[in-house]
PyMOL commands that place a pseudoatom at each C-alpha (Angstrom):
pseudoatom trace, name=CA, resn=ARG, resi=1, chain=A, elem=C, hetatm=0, pos=[0.000, 0.000, 0.000]
pseudoatom trace, name=CA, resn=CYS, resi=2, chain=A, elem=C, hetatm=0, pos=[2.853, 2.375, 0.834]
pseudoatom trace, name=CA, resn=TYR, resi=3, chain=A, elem=C, hetatm=0, pos=[4.424, 1.625, -2.550]
pseudoatom trace, name=CA, resn=GLN, resi=4, chain=A, elem=C, hetatm=0, pos=[1.191, 2.612, -4.327]
pseudoatom trace, name=CA, resn=TRP, resi=5, chain=A, elem=C, hetatm=0, pos=[1.219, 6.004, -2.606]
pseudoatom trace, name=CA, resn=LEU, resi=6, chain=A, elem=C, hetatm=0, pos=[4.916, 6.586, -3.288]
pseudoatom trace, name=CA, resn=ALA, resi=7, chain=A, elem=C, hetatm=0, pos=[4.472, 5.640, -6.941]
pseudoatom trace, name=CA, resn=ALA, resi=8, chain=A, elem=C, hetatm=0, pos=[1.428, 7.902, -7.227]
pseudoatom trace, name=CA, resn=GLY, resi=9, chain=A, elem=C, hetatm=0, pos=[3.481, 10.721, -5.689]
pseudoatom trace, name=CA, resn=LEU, resi=10, chain=A, elem=C, hetatm=0, pos=[6.207, 10.223, -8.293]
pseudoatom trace, name=CA, resn=TYR, resi=11, chain=A, elem=C, hetatm=0, pos=[3.696, 10.254, -11.135]
pseudoatom trace, name=CA, resn=CYS, resi=12, chain=A, elem=C, hetatm=0, pos=[2.086, 13.385, -9.654]
pseudoatom trace, name=CA, resn=CYS, resi=13, chain=A, elem=C, hetatm=0, pos=[5.536, 15.020, -9.759]
pseudoatom trace, name=CA, resn=VAL, resi=14, chain=A, elem=C, hetatm=0, pos=[5.859, 14.032, -13.417]
pseudoatom trace, name=CA, resn=GLN, resi=15, chain=A, elem=C, hetatm=0, pos=[2.564, 15.696, -14.298]
pseudoatom trace, name=CA, resn=PHE, resi=16, chain=A, elem=C, hetatm=0, pos=[3.368, 18.745, -12.157]
pseudoatom trace, name=CA, resn=LEU, resi=17, chain=A, elem=C, hetatm=0, pos=[6.644, 19.060, -14.074]
pseudoatom trace, name=CA, resn=ASN, resi=18, chain=A, elem=C, hetatm=0, pos=[4.702, 18.735, -17.323]
pseudoatom trace, name=CA, resn=GLY, resi=19, chain=A, elem=C, hetatm=0, pos=[2.313, 21.561, -16.420]
pseudoatom trace, name=CA, resn=SER, resi=20, chain=A, elem=C, hetatm=0, pos=[4.933, 23.936, -15.059]
pseudoatom trace, name=CA, resn=SER, resi=21, chain=A, elem=C, hetatm=0, pos=[7.436, 23.527, -17.888]
pseudoatom trace, name=CA, resn=VAL, resi=22, chain=A, elem=C, hetatm=0, pos=[4.813, 24.133, -20.585]
pseudoatom trace, name=CA, resn=ASN, resi=23, chain=A, elem=C, hetatm=0, pos=[3.115, 27.041, -18.863]
pseudoatom trace, name=CA, resn=ILE, resi=24, chain=A, elem=C, hetatm=0, pos=[6.231, 28.914, -17.756]
pseudoatom trace, name=CA, resn=VAL, resi=25, chain=A, elem=C, hetatm=0, pos=[6.552, 30.098, -21.365]
pseudoatom trace, name=CA, resn=GLY, resi=26, chain=A, elem=C, hetatm=0, pos=[3.487, 32.348, -20.975]
pseudoatom trace, name=CA, resn=PRO, resi=27, chain=A, elem=C, hetatm=0, pos=[4.635, 34.466, -18.026]
pseudoatom trace, name=CA, resn=ALA, resi=28, chain=A, elem=C, hetatm=0, pos=[8.217, 34.424, -19.292]
pseudoatom trace, name=CA, resn=GLY, resi=29, chain=A, elem=C, hetatm=0, pos=[7.184, 35.400, -22.840]
pseudoatom trace, name=CA, resn=PRO, resi=30, chain=A, elem=C, hetatm=0, pos=[7.830, 39.156, -22.709]
pseudoatom trace, name=CA, resn=THR, resi=31, chain=A, elem=C, hetatm=0, pos=[11.124, 38.691, -20.830]
pseudoatom trace, name=CA, resn=LEU, resi=32, chain=A, elem=C, hetatm=0, pos=[12.166, 35.944, -23.245]
pseudoatom trace, name=CA, resn=ALA, resi=33, chain=A, elem=C, hetatm=0, pos=[11.289, 38.087, -26.272]
pseudoatom trace, name=CA, resn=SER, resi=34, chain=A, elem=C, hetatm=0, pos=[13.257, 41.004, -24.860]
pseudoatom trace, name=CA, resn=SER, resi=35, chain=A, elem=C, hetatm=0, pos=[16.257, 38.818, -24.053]
pseudoatom trace, name=CA, resn=LEU, resi=36, chain=A, elem=C, hetatm=0, pos=[16.260, 37.265, -27.525]
pseudoatom trace, name=CA, resn=ASN, resi=37, chain=A, elem=C, hetatm=0, pos=[15.565, 40.549, -29.354]
pseudoatom trace, name=CA, resn=THR, resi=38, chain=A, elem=C, hetatm=0, pos=[12.452, 39.170, -30.997]
pseudoatom trace, name=CA, resn=ARG, resi=39, chain=A, elem=C, hetatm=0, pos=[8.740, 39.927, -31.035]
pseudoatom trace, name=CA, resn=VAL, resi=40, chain=A, elem=C, hetatm=0, pos=[6.487, 38.556, -28.293]
pseudoatom trace, name=CA, resn=GLU, resi=41, chain=A, elem=C, hetatm=0, pos=[4.378, 36.919, -31.025]
pseudoatom trace, name=CA, resn=ASP, resi=42, chain=A, elem=C, hetatm=0, pos=[7.377, 34.780, -32.005]
pseudoatom trace, name=CA, resn=VAL, resi=43, chain=A, elem=C, hetatm=0, pos=[7.414, 33.202, -28.557]
pseudoatom trace, name=CA, resn=GLY, resi=44, chain=A, elem=C, hetatm=0, pos=[4.303, 31.257, -29.648]
pseudoatom trace, name=CA, resn=ASN, resi=45, chain=A, elem=C, hetatm=0, pos=[6.590, 29.192, -31.895]
pseudoatom trace, name=CA, resn=ILE, resi=46, chain=A, elem=C, hetatm=0, pos=[8.110, 27.735, -28.752]
pseudoatom trace, name=CA, resn=LEU, resi=47, chain=A, elem=C, hetatm=0, pos=[4.753, 26.281, -27.723]
pseudoatom trace, name=CA, resn=SER, resi=48, chain=A, elem=C, hetatm=0, pos=[4.154, 24.953, -31.241]
pseudoatom trace, name=CA, resn=ALA, resi=49, chain=A, elem=C, hetatm=0, pos=[7.487, 23.142, -31.106]
pseudoatom trace, name=CA, resn=GLU, resi=50, chain=A, elem=C, hetatm=0, pos=[6.656, 21.761, -27.656]
pseudoatom trace, name=CA, resn=GLY, resi=51, chain=A, elem=C, hetatm=0, pos=[3.315, 20.466, -28.921]
pseudoatom trace, name=CA, resn=ALA, resi=52, chain=A, elem=C, hetatm=0, pos=[4.900, 18.832, -31.970]
pseudoatom trace, name=CA, resn=GLY, resi=53, chain=A, elem=C, hetatm=0, pos=[7.512, 17.119, -29.802]
pseudoatom trace, name=CA, resn=ASN, resi=54, chain=A, elem=C, hetatm=0, pos=[4.865, 16.028, -27.312]
pseudoatom trace, name=CA, resn=LEU, resi=55, chain=A, elem=C, hetatm=0, pos=[2.689, 14.415, -29.969]
pseudoatom trace, name=CA, resn=THR, resi=56, chain=A, elem=C, hetatm=0, pos=[5.593, 12.744, -31.738]
pseudoatom trace, name=CA, resn=ALA, resi=57, chain=A, elem=C, hetatm=0, pos=[7.020, 11.192, -28.577]
pseudoatom trace, name=CA, resn=ALA, resi=58, chain=A, elem=C, hetatm=0, pos=[3.658, 10.098, -27.158]
pseudoatom trace, name=CA, resn=LEU, resi=59, chain=A, elem=C, hetatm=0, pos=[3.263, 7.837, -30.188]
pseudoatom trace, name=CA, resn=LEU, resi=60, chain=A, elem=C, hetatm=0, pos=[6.336, 5.865, -29.055]
pseudoatom trace, name=CA, resn=ILE, resi=61, chain=A, elem=C, hetatm=0, pos=[5.075, 4.888, -25.595]
pseudoatom trace, name=CA, resn=SER, resi=62, chain=A, elem=C, hetatm=0, pos=[4.345, 1.211, -26.250]
pseudoatom trace, name=CA, resn=SER, resi=63, chain=A, elem=C, hetatm=0, pos=[7.724, 0.627, -27.899]
pseudoatom trace, name=CA, resn=VAL, resi=64, chain=A, elem=C, hetatm=0, pos=[9.570, 2.409, -25.107]
pseudoatom trace, name=CA, resn=LEU, resi=65, chain=A, elem=C, hetatm=0, pos=[7.859, 0.502, -22.280]
pseudoatom trace, name=CA, resn=GLN, resi=66, chain=A, elem=C, hetatm=0, pos=[8.433, -2.823, -24.052]
pseudoatom trace, name=CA, resn=ARG, resi=67, chain=A, elem=C, hetatm=0, pos=[12.175, -2.168, -24.105]
pseudoatom trace, name=CA, resn=PHE, resi=68, chain=A, elem=C, hetatm=0, pos=[12.876, -0.205, -20.918]
pseudoatom trace, name=CA, resn=ASN, resi=69, chain=A, elem=C, hetatm=0, pos=[11.987, -0.154, -17.239]
pseudoatom trace, name=CA, resn=GLY, resi=70, chain=A, elem=C, hetatm=0, pos=[9.388, 2.579, -16.610]
pseudoatom trace, name=CA, resn=HIS, resi=71, chain=A, elem=C, hetatm=0, pos=[11.266, 4.394, -13.846]
pseudoatom trace, name=CA, resn=SER, resi=72, chain=A, elem=C, hetatm=0, pos=[14.470, 4.321, -15.888]
pseudoatom trace, name=CA, resn=VAL, resi=73, chain=A, elem=C, hetatm=0, pos=[12.575, 6.118, -18.634]
pseudoatom trace, name=CA, resn=ILE, resi=74, chain=A, elem=C, hetatm=0, pos=[11.287, 8.714, -16.145]
pseudoatom trace, name=CA, resn=ARG, resi=75, chain=A, elem=C, hetatm=0, pos=[14.800, 9.194, -14.762]
pseudoatom trace, name=CA, resn=ALA, resi=76, chain=A, elem=C, hetatm=0, pos=[16.429, 9.617, -18.185]
pseudoatom trace, name=CA, resn=LEU, resi=77, chain=A, elem=C, hetatm=0, pos=[13.769, 11.949, -19.565]
pseudoatom trace, name=CA, resn=SER, resi=78, chain=A, elem=C, hetatm=0, pos=[13.722, 14.074, -16.401]
pseudoatom trace, name=CA, resn=LEU, resi=79, chain=A, elem=C, hetatm=0, pos=[17.484, 14.504, -16.667]
pseudoatom trace, name=CA, resn=VAL, resi=80, chain=A, elem=C, hetatm=0, pos=[17.142, 15.563, -20.304]
pseudoatom trace, name=CA, resn=MET, resi=81, chain=A, elem=C, hetatm=0, pos=[14.519, 18.090, -19.158]
pseudoatom trace, name=CA, resn=PHE, resi=82, chain=A, elem=C, hetatm=0, pos=[16.917, 19.322, -16.477]
pseudoatom trace, name=CA, resn=VAL, resi=83, chain=A, elem=C, hetatm=0, pos=[19.501, 20.054, -19.165]
pseudoatom trace, name=CA, resn=CYS, resi=84, chain=A, elem=C, hetatm=0, pos=[17.085, 21.548, -21.728]
pseudoatom trace, name=CA, resn=LEU, resi=85, chain=A, elem=C, hetatm=0, pos=[15.322, 23.828, -19.247]
pseudoatom trace, name=CA, resn=GLY, resi=86, chain=A, elem=C, hetatm=0, pos=[18.625, 24.846, -17.694]
pseudoatom trace, name=CA, resn=LEU, resi=87, chain=A, elem=C, hetatm=0, pos=[19.932, 25.935, -21.098]
pseudoatom trace, name=CA, resn=VAL, resi=88, chain=A, elem=C, hetatm=0, pos=[16.982, 28.217, -21.927]
pseudoatom trace, name=CA, resn=PRO, resi=89, chain=A, elem=C, hetatm=0, pos=[18.320, 31.293, -20.039]
pseudoatom trace, name=CA, resn=SER, resi=90, chain=A, elem=C, hetatm=0, pos=[21.623, 31.081, -21.935]
pseudoatom trace, name=CA, resn=CYS, resi=91, chain=A, elem=C, hetatm=0, pos=[20.049, 30.946, -25.409]
pseudoatom trace, name=CA, resn=SER, resi=92, chain=A, elem=C, hetatm=0, pos=[20.750, 33.794, -27.806]
pseudoatom trace, name=CA, resn=SER, resi=93, chain=A, elem=C, hetatm=0, pos=[18.034, 33.174, -30.422]
pseudoatom trace, name=CA, resn=ILE, resi=94, chain=A, elem=C, hetatm=0, pos=[14.404, 32.139, -30.593]
pseudoatom trace, name=CA, resn=SER, resi=95, chain=A, elem=C, hetatm=0, pos=[15.465, 29.206, -32.813]
pseudoatom trace, name=CA, resn=GLN, resi=96, chain=A, elem=C, hetatm=0, pos=[17.602, 27.774, -30.022]
pseudoatom trace, name=CA, resn=VAL, resi=97, chain=A, elem=C, hetatm=0, pos=[14.775, 27.993, -27.494]
pseudoatom trace, name=CA, resn=THR, resi=98, chain=A, elem=C, hetatm=0, pos=[12.330, 26.527, -30.011]
pseudoatom trace, name=CA, resn=LEU, resi=99, chain=A, elem=C, hetatm=0, pos=[14.656, 23.584, -30.644]
pseudoatom trace, name=CA, resn=LEU, resi=100, chain=A, elem=C, hetatm=0, pos=[15.140, 23.045, -26.900]
pseudoatom trace, name=CA, resn=TYR, resi=101, chain=A, elem=C, hetatm=0, pos=[11.389, 23.121, -26.398]
pseudoatom trace, name=CA, resn=PHE, resi=102, chain=A, elem=C, hetatm=0, pos=[10.874, 20.515, -29.111]
pseudoatom trace, name=CA, resn=GLY, resi=103, chain=A, elem=C, hetatm=0, pos=[13.110, 18.326, -26.917]
pseudoatom trace, name=CA, resn=VAL, resi=104, chain=A, elem=C, hetatm=0, pos=[11.200, 19.338, -23.789]
pseudoatom trace, name=CA, resn=GLY, resi=105, chain=A, elem=C, hetatm=0, pos=[7.916, 18.496, -25.522]
pseudoatom trace, name=CA, resn=SER, resi=106, chain=A, elem=C, hetatm=0, pos=[9.264, 15.117, -26.595]
pseudoatom trace, name=CA, resn=CYS, resi=107, chain=A, elem=C, hetatm=0, pos=[10.231, 14.346, -23.019]
pseudoatom trace, name=CA, resn=LEU, resi=108, chain=A, elem=C, hetatm=0, pos=[6.879, 15.530, -21.712]
pseudoatom trace, name=CA, resn=GLY, resi=109, chain=A, elem=C, hetatm=0, pos=[4.908, 13.432, -24.196]
pseudoatom trace, name=CA, resn=LEU, resi=110, chain=A, elem=C, hetatm=0, pos=[6.704, 10.303, -23.073]
pseudoatom trace, name=CA, resn=LEU, resi=111, chain=A, elem=C, hetatm=0, pos=[6.741, 11.248, -19.391]
pseudoatom trace, name=CA, resn=SER, resi=112, chain=A, elem=C, hetatm=0, pos=[3.012, 11.840, -19.282]
pseudoatom trace, name=CA, resn=SER, resi=113, chain=A, elem=C, hetatm=0, pos=[2.269, 8.611, -21.123]
pseudoatom trace, name=CA, resn=VAL, resi=114, chain=A, elem=C, hetatm=0, pos=[4.653, 6.613, -18.936]
pseudoatom trace, name=CA, resn=ALA, resi=115, chain=A, elem=C, hetatm=0, pos=[3.187, 8.067, -15.726]
pseudoatom trace, name=CA, resn=ASN, resi=116, chain=A, elem=C, hetatm=0, pos=[-0.372, 7.240, -16.753]
pseudoatom trace, name=CA, resn=THR, resi=117, chain=A, elem=C, hetatm=0, pos=[0.536, 3.741, -17.938]
pseudoatom trace, name=CA, resn=LEU, resi=118, chain=A, elem=C, hetatm=0, pos=[2.577, 2.909, -14.851]
pseudoatom trace, name=CA, resn=MET, resi=119, chain=A, elem=C, hetatm=0, pos=[-0.242, 4.097, -12.602]
pseudoatom trace, name=CA, resn=THR, resi=120, chain=A, elem=C, hetatm=0, pos=[-2.523, 1.514, -14.218]
pseudoatom trace, name=CA, resn=TRP, resi=121, chain=A, elem=C, hetatm=0, pos=[0.154, -1.108, -13.617]
pseudoatom trace, name=CA, resn=VAL, resi=122, chain=A, elem=C, hetatm=0, pos=[0.595, -0.127, -9.968]
pseudoatom trace, name=CA, resn=GLN, resi=123, chain=A, elem=C, hetatm=0, pos=[-3.139, -0.391, -9.377]
pseudoatom trace, name=CA, resn=ALA, resi=124, chain=A, elem=C, hetatm=0, pos=[-3.335, -3.646, -11.385]
pseudoatom trace, name=CA, resn=GLY, resi=125, chain=A, elem=C, hetatm=0, pos=[-6.795, -2.856, -12.720]
pseudoatom trace, name=CA, resn=ARG, resi=126, chain=A, elem=C, hetatm=0, pos=[-8.340, -2.049, -9.317]
pseudoatom trace, name=CA, resn=ASN, resi=127, chain=A, elem=C, hetatm=0, pos=[-10.153, 1.283, -9.248]
pseudoatom trace, name=CA, resn=VAL, resi=128, chain=A, elem=C, hetatm=0, pos=[-7.701, 2.900, -11.656]
pseudoatom trace, name=CA, resn=GLY, resi=129, chain=A, elem=C, hetatm=0, pos=[-9.836, 5.907, -12.631]
pseudoatom trace, name=CA, resn=PRO, resi=130, chain=A, elem=C, hetatm=0, pos=[-9.460, 8.023, -9.467]
pseudoatom trace, name=CA, resn=TRP, resi=131, chain=A, elem=C, hetatm=0, pos=[-5.700, 7.406, -9.374]
pseudoatom trace, name=CA, resn=VAL, resi=132, chain=A, elem=C, hetatm=0, pos=[-5.215, 8.464, -12.988]
pseudoatom trace, name=CA, resn=ASN, resi=133, chain=A, elem=C, hetatm=0, pos=[-7.415, 11.514, -12.343]
pseudoatom trace, name=CA, resn=LEU, resi=134, chain=A, elem=C, hetatm=0, pos=[-5.293, 12.365, -9.300]
pseudoatom trace, name=CA, resn=ILE, resi=135, chain=A, elem=C, hetatm=0, pos=[-2.000, 12.336, -11.164]
pseudoatom trace, name=CA, resn=ASN, resi=136, chain=A, elem=C, hetatm=0, pos=[-3.421, 14.249, -14.124]
pseudoatom trace, name=CA, resn=ALA, resi=137, chain=A, elem=C, hetatm=0, pos=[-4.841, 16.926, -11.800]
pseudoatom trace, name=CA, resn=CYS, resi=138, chain=A, elem=C, hetatm=0, pos=[-1.229, 17.709, -10.939]
pseudoatom trace, name=CA, resn=PHE, resi=139, chain=A, elem=C, hetatm=0, pos=[-0.772, 19.063, -14.471]
pseudoatom trace, name=CA, resn=GLY, resi=140, chain=A, elem=C, hetatm=0, pos=[-3.124, 21.866, -13.464]
pseudoatom trace, name=CA, resn=LEU, resi=141, chain=A, elem=C, hetatm=0, pos=[-1.220, 22.451, -10.241]
pseudoatom trace, name=CA, resn=GLY, resi=142, chain=A, elem=C, hetatm=0, pos=[2.010, 22.762, -12.216]
pseudoatom trace, name=CA, resn=SER, resi=143, chain=A, elem=C, hetatm=0, pos=[0.341, 25.093, -14.696]
pseudoatom trace, name=CA, resn=SER, resi=144, chain=A, elem=C, hetatm=0, pos=[-0.990, 27.279, -11.903]
pseudoatom trace, name=CA, resn=SER, resi=145, chain=A, elem=C, hetatm=0, pos=[2.363, 27.410, -10.163]
pseudoatom trace, name=CA, resn=ALA, resi=146, chain=A, elem=C, hetatm=0, pos=[4.311, 28.558, -13.247]
pseudoatom trace, name=CA, resn=PRO, resi=147, chain=A, elem=C, hetatm=0, pos=[3.415, 32.273, -12.989]
pseudoatom trace, name=CA, resn=ILE, resi=148, chain=A, elem=C, hetatm=0, pos=[4.090, 32.197, -9.248]
pseudoatom trace, name=CA, resn=VAL, resi=149, chain=A, elem=C, hetatm=0, pos=[7.501, 30.622, -9.826]
pseudoatom trace, name=CA, resn=PHE, resi=150, chain=A, elem=C, hetatm=0, pos=[8.297, 33.209, -12.499]
pseudoatom trace, name=CA, resn=VAL, resi=151, chain=A, elem=C, hetatm=0, pos=[7.391, 36.174, -10.289]
pseudoatom trace, name=CA, resn=ALA, resi=152, chain=A, elem=C, hetatm=0, pos=[9.172, 34.720, -7.244]
pseudoatom trace, name=CA, resn=VAL, resi=153, chain=A, elem=C, hetatm=0, pos=[12.371, 34.060, -9.197]
pseudoatom trace, name=CA, resn=GLU, resi=154, chain=A, elem=C, hetatm=0, pos=[12.235, 37.457, -10.900]
pseudoatom trace, name=CA, resn=ARG, resi=155, chain=A, elem=C, hetatm=0, pos=[11.854, 39.261, -7.569]
pseudoatom trace, name=CA, resn=ARG, resi=156, chain=A, elem=C, hetatm=0, pos=[14.432, 37.139, -5.769]
pseudoatom trace, name=CA, resn=ILE, resi=157, chain=A, elem=C, hetatm=0, pos=[17.122, 36.800, -8.438]
pseudoatom trace, name=CA, resn=GLY, resi=158, chain=A, elem=C, hetatm=0, pos=[16.279, 39.721, -10.714]
pseudoatom trace, name=CA, resn=ASN, resi=159, chain=A, elem=C, hetatm=0, pos=[16.005, 37.609, -13.868]
pseudoatom trace, name=CA, resn=GLY, resi=160, chain=A, elem=C, hetatm=0, pos=[12.734, 35.784, -14.494]
pseudoatom trace, name=CA, resn=LEU, resi=161, chain=A, elem=C, hetatm=0, pos=[14.411, 33.525, -17.058]
pseudoatom trace, name=CA, resn=ALA, resi=162, chain=A, elem=C, hetatm=0, pos=[16.062, 31.702, -14.166]
pseudoatom trace, name=CA, resn=SER, resi=163, chain=A, elem=C, hetatm=0, pos=[12.596, 30.232, -13.531]
pseudoatom trace, name=CA, resn=PHE, resi=164, chain=A, elem=C, hetatm=0, pos=[13.349, 27.784, -16.368]
pseudoatom trace, name=CA, resn=SER, resi=165, chain=A, elem=C, hetatm=0, pos=[16.380, 26.597, -14.403]
pseudoatom trace, name=CA, resn=ALA, resi=166, chain=A, elem=C, hetatm=0, pos=[14.286, 26.378, -11.222]
pseudoatom trace, name=CA, resn=ILE, resi=167, chain=A, elem=C, hetatm=0, pos=[11.816, 24.087, -12.973]
pseudoatom trace, name=CA, resn=GLY, resi=168, chain=A, elem=C, hetatm=0, pos=[14.801, 22.166, -14.358]
pseudoatom trace, name=CA, resn=CYS, resi=169, chain=A, elem=C, hetatm=0, pos=[15.929, 21.553, -10.767]
pseudoatom trace, name=CA, resn=PHE, resi=170, chain=A, elem=C, hetatm=0, pos=[12.496, 20.102, -10.030]
pseudoatom trace, name=CA, resn=ALA, resi=171, chain=A, elem=C, hetatm=0, pos=[13.051, 17.784, -13.020]
pseudoatom trace, name=CA, resn=ALA, resi=172, chain=A, elem=C, hetatm=0, pos=[16.332, 16.641, -11.444]
pseudoatom trace, name=CA, resn=ALA, resi=173, chain=A, elem=C, hetatm=0, pos=[14.520, 15.947, -8.159]
pseudoatom trace, name=CA, resn=THR, resi=174, chain=A, elem=C, hetatm=0, pos=[11.950, 13.903, -10.086]
pseudoatom trace, name=CA, resn=ALA, resi=175, chain=A, elem=C, hetatm=0, pos=[14.778, 11.905, -11.672]
pseudoatom trace, name=CA, resn=LEU, resi=176, chain=A, elem=C, hetatm=0, pos=[16.219, 11.216, -8.223]
pseudoatom trace, name=CA, resn=ALA, resi=177, chain=A, elem=C, hetatm=0, pos=[12.835, 10.034, -6.931]
pseudoatom trace, name=CA, resn=ALA, resi=178, chain=A, elem=C, hetatm=0, pos=[12.469, 7.710, -9.915]
pseudoatom trace, name=CA, resn=SER, resi=179, chain=A, elem=C, hetatm=0, pos=[15.909, 6.268, -9.135]
pseudoatom trace, name=CA, resn=LEU, resi=180, chain=A, elem=C, hetatm=0, pos=[14.952, 5.500, -5.547]
pseudoatom trace, name=CA, resn=LEU, resi=181, chain=A, elem=C, hetatm=0, pos=[11.645, 3.771, -6.265]
pseudoatom trace, name=CA, resn=ARG, resi=182, chain=A, elem=C, hetatm=0, pos=[11.409, 0.428, -8.003]
pseudoatom trace, name=CA, resn=SER, resi=183, chain=A, elem=C, hetatm=0, pos=[9.473, 0.374, -11.232]
pseudoatom trace, name=CA, resn=PRO, resi=184, chain=A, elem=C, hetatm=0, pos=[6.198, -1.585, -11.380]
pseudoatom trace, name=CA, resn=ALA, resi=185, chain=A, elem=C, hetatm=0, pos=[6.130, -4.710, -13.485]
pseudoatom trace, name=CA, resn=SER, resi=186, chain=A, elem=C, hetatm=0, pos=[3.869, -4.817, -16.504]
pseudoatom trace, name=CA, resn=PRO, resi=187, chain=A, elem=C, hetatm=0, pos=[0.759, -6.908, -15.999]
pseudoatom trace, name=CA, resn=PRO, resi=188, chain=A, elem=C, hetatm=0, pos=[0.689, -10.355, -17.590]
pseudoatom trace, name=CA, resn=PRO, resi=189, chain=A, elem=C, hetatm=0, pos=[-0.950, -10.491, -21.015]
pseudoatom trace, name=CA, resn=PRO, resi=190, chain=A, elem=C, hetatm=0, pos=[-4.657, -11.419, -20.894]
for i in range(1, 190): cmd.bond("trace and resi %d" % i, "trace and resi %d" % (i + 1))
show_as sticks, trace
zoom trace
């Protein structure tokens, strides 16, 4: 029973990371545009790239989980997110950020799919709906926290773009949690 709660907590962190890393682009948009000497309208390309990466990677979920341990996938993708998000403040062009966010979107598409799939495995078909709803509600919590993180980082550090790095640190913490918790086994075929 304790394992189910710990696993659910990890998958909640994954969805929280998903929501915050996508929605930080909105509050950071004007600062990002100013930093990159581009128009605010061009920042929308970042979200388009994230969406394209998300969709592309989500299509690979069955192949990935057939070949790799679920928590290893979460760990690896969270570390990639740590790097990609950490690099955003140092970018000098909108193209660089857009490319990084295609990678972020790819990670998020797989992370979200893995979290939802593993939650069904942890629950082994028993009352799965509320658990999946719980972890997916954390996307909204992450989304809601993004503007708060941006403002807090901007006031504390003086550069709101460091909020990308702050969310990247949360991705590293998620990777650590995935390393410490054993991955659930896939259910036997029917």
